[in-house]
N, C-alpha and C positions, 0 to 999 in steps of 0.2 A: 235452191233456185228453181227446181221443177215445181215446187209448191207455189212459189211466187208467180211463175208463169201461168199456173192454173188460176190464181187469183186475178191476174191481169186480164186473162181472156174472159173470165166470168164478169168482171167489172166493166169490160168494154161493151157489154150488152146495151143495145139501144134499138128502139123501134124505127129509128131513122136510118135507112140503109146506107146513105152516104157517110154517116158517122162511122158505122161499122167498117165500111170499105177503106176509108182513109186511115182510121186508127189501126186496123189490122195490117194495112200496107206498111206503115212505119214500124209497128211493133214486131212484125214478122221479119223485118230486115235484120233483126238480131242486135248487134252491138255488144259491147263488153259487159254490160250490166254491172258496172263497177259500183255505182251508188247503192243499188239495192243489196249487193253483196256486202257492202260495208255495214248496212243495218243488221244483216244476219250475223256477221262475224262479231261486231261490237256487242250485240246482245248476248250471244252465246259465250263470248269471252268474259262477260261479267256475270255469268250464272243464270241467265234467263232460260226458263223451261216451258214457256207458254207458246201460243201461236200468233199473237198479235204482231210479232216481228215480221211475219210474212205479209200481213196487211200493210204495215208501214213501209216495207220494202217496195210494194206495188205502188203505194202513194208517191214515194220518192221517184220511182220510174215514170209515173204519169206526169209529174211536174217537169221532169227532165225532158220527156218526149214532147210535151206542150211547148217547151222552150225551143226545142229543135225545129218544130213546125213553124213557129214564129220567126226564128233566126233565119231559116232558109228563105222565107219571104222577104225579110228585111235585106238580106245579103244577096238576093236574087241568085241563089245557088241552084245548080242543076244536077249535082251529083253528091250523094252521101251514102257511105257504106257500100260503095260500088254499084249503086242503083240510082235511077232517076229519083230526084227528091219528090216528095208528095206534091209540092206546088207545081212541079214540072208536069206531073201526071194529072192532077185533079184541079189545078188552078190555085191562084193565091187566095181567093175568097174562101174556098173550101178548107184550105190549110189553116188559115187564121181562125175560122169558126170551130173547126174540130179541135184545134189547140185550146180554144176557150172551153170546149166541152171537157177535155181531159183535165184542165185546171179545176173546173167546178166539180167533176167527179172525184178528184183527189180530196177536195175539201168536204164533200159528202162523207167520204170514207173516214176522214179525220174526226168528224163530228160523231160518227158511229163508234169510233174507238173511245171517245169520251174522256180523254186526258187533256186537261187544260194546258199543261206544260208542252205536250206534243203539239197541240194546235198553235201555241204561241211560237214555238221554235220554227215550225214550218211556215206560218204566216209571216214572221219576221224575215225568214230566209228568202221566200219568194219576192218579198218587197225589195230586199237588198239586191237580188238577182236582176230585178227590173231596173233598178238604179244603175247596175253595172252595164246593162244593155244600152241604156241611154248615154252613159259615160262613153262607151265605146263608139256609139254613133257620133257623139260630139267630137270625138278625137279622130275621126276619119279624115285623112289628109293633113293631120297635124304632125309634122316632122320634128317638132320641138318637144314632143312628149318625153318626160324624164323616166328613168328606171322606176323611181318610186311611184310616179303617176301610173305607169303601166301596170305595176304590181297591184295597185289599188283596183284597177279595172278587172284583173283576173281574179283577185280575191273576191270581189263582188259577183262577177258574172259566172265564174266557174267553180272556184273553191268553196263558196258559201254552201252549196248543196252537199258537197262532200263533208263539210264540217257538220252540217245538220244531220246527215245520215249517221255519222259516227256518234254524235251526241245522243240521238234518239235511242240507239242501242243501250246506252247507259241509263237514260231516263226510264225506260220500261223495266230495266233491271233494278231500279231504285238505288243506284250507287250514290256514294257521297259526292258532294260538289267537286272536290279536288279530282276525283277519278273521271267524273263527267267532263270536266274542263280539259283533262288530259286527252280524252277521246276526241273532243272537239278540235283540239290543237293538232292531233294526228290527222284528222280529216282535212283541216285547212292546209296543212303542209302537203298532204297527198294531192289535193286538188290543184295546188299551185305547181307542184312538180309535173303533174299530168299535163297541164296547159303549156308549160314551158317545153315539154317534149313534143307536144303538138306543133308548137312554133318551129321546132327543129325540123319536124317531118314535112312541114310545108315547103322546106327548101332542100330536103334530102331524101324524102321517102319515094316509094314507087306508087304510082296512082292505083295499080291493081291491088296493092296491099293496104294503102291508106284509105282507099275508097272515096277519094275526093280529088279534084283537079289541083295539081301543084300550081302555086302562084296565085291562088284565089285570094289570099290575104292581101297581096300586093294590088290585085285588081280592085279591091275594095278600099284601098288607101289606108290599110291598117298598119300602124306602126308597132310591130312586134319586137320581142327582145333581140333576135338576130340583127334586125335592121338598126335598132338603137345602138348595138355594139359597133356596127360598121361606122355609123356616124360619129361615135365617140372615139374609136380606136383605129379606124381605117385610114388610108391616105386621104388627103384633101379631095382628090379626084373621085375616090370611092364614096366618100361622104356626100359630095355634091350630087353624084349619080343617084344615090339612094334617096336623098332629100327630094330631088326633082321627080323621081318615080312615085314616091309617096304622095306628094302634093298634087300630082296629075292623075294618080291611080292608074298608071300606065303599065298594063301587063305586057305590052309589047316589048318592054325593056327587061322582062324577067330574066332572060339569059344573061344579060350584062350584070343585073343585080345579083343573080345567083353566083356568078364568078367572083364578085366583090365579097359576098357573104363567105364563100369558101376561103378566099385569099386572106381575109382579115381574121380568120379563126373564130368567127361569130358563132358557128354551130357548136364548136367544142366548148366555148365559154357559156353558151346558153344551156347546153347539156350539163355542164358542171354545176351551174346554178340549180338545175333540176335535181341533180344528185344530192346537193347540199340540203335541199328541201326534203327529199326522201329520208336523209339521215336524221333531220330534225323530227320527222314524223316517227321514226323508230325510237328516238330518244324519249319522245312523249309517252311511249308505252312502257317505260321502265317501271311505272307504278302498278302495272297490270300483272296479276298472278299468271304464272306460266301455264299454258294449255295449248292444245293443238290449234285452237282458234287464235290465240296470240301469235303463234308461229306463222299462221296463215296471214295474219295482218302484217307481220314483218315481211313476208314474201310478197305481199301485195304492194308494199312500198318499192321493192326491187322491180316488180313488173311495171310500175308506173313510169319508170325511167329507162328500163332496158327492154324496149319494145320497138317494133318497126311498123306499127299500124295504130 
């Protein structure tokens, strides 16, 4: 990861000072670096011994960071990772344009790597992620969103890059298609579990630990898994309250909605769904030879669901 951070800082170089300032601001905020870590672990777990995995890990982090910059503008977010968002500090225009720079820098790096499969996987993934963002936008204020429809959104928006990161590790190792697909399935399940726990933390975490304002999802009219659970399994009054809060994107009712979420068992149910996804991720690795890297991937699955930030 230290080598990846070195690549990231080298590749952030630009003669345009604002690009350096904004990119450095968001990269230096830290984060869990889960996606680049997946590239490293999947490649080493399948016997890779070169250095391209560090470049690919940086590419994945650039794509993720560009998405964060754009997301925060779209969501009008003011806090991420416990700090003011880049758009709050530098403005929306700078955030969008530097996000574009990071996307284009990622594709420059892909071309330099020169592997057509790598380029196809990442190009396809970024396209699917964009579709996921638009799906989420379309569903804002939609209280009739089904569990399956919601899972499609998070598969596209969040889990797809996890899937790509794990698959890339297998591609550069030259593994057989079955093993490559197993790694991809692992990544998809991990990404889904990760987002489901994020949904839980939006109604149960501590702002100092999660690094974002609680209730932001509700303020944006997002129908997430805990809210779907309340509408499906809560009392008629709880379901009506949540429906009205989603349709009006009314954060002022967050305390009432929070009480309904807790009373209906929505958080436990959502967490259990995440645990099941993590278990499916572990099962996908059954075909992978045992190693310290495989063991770390298994621990990675546990971290995705047993965390409070």
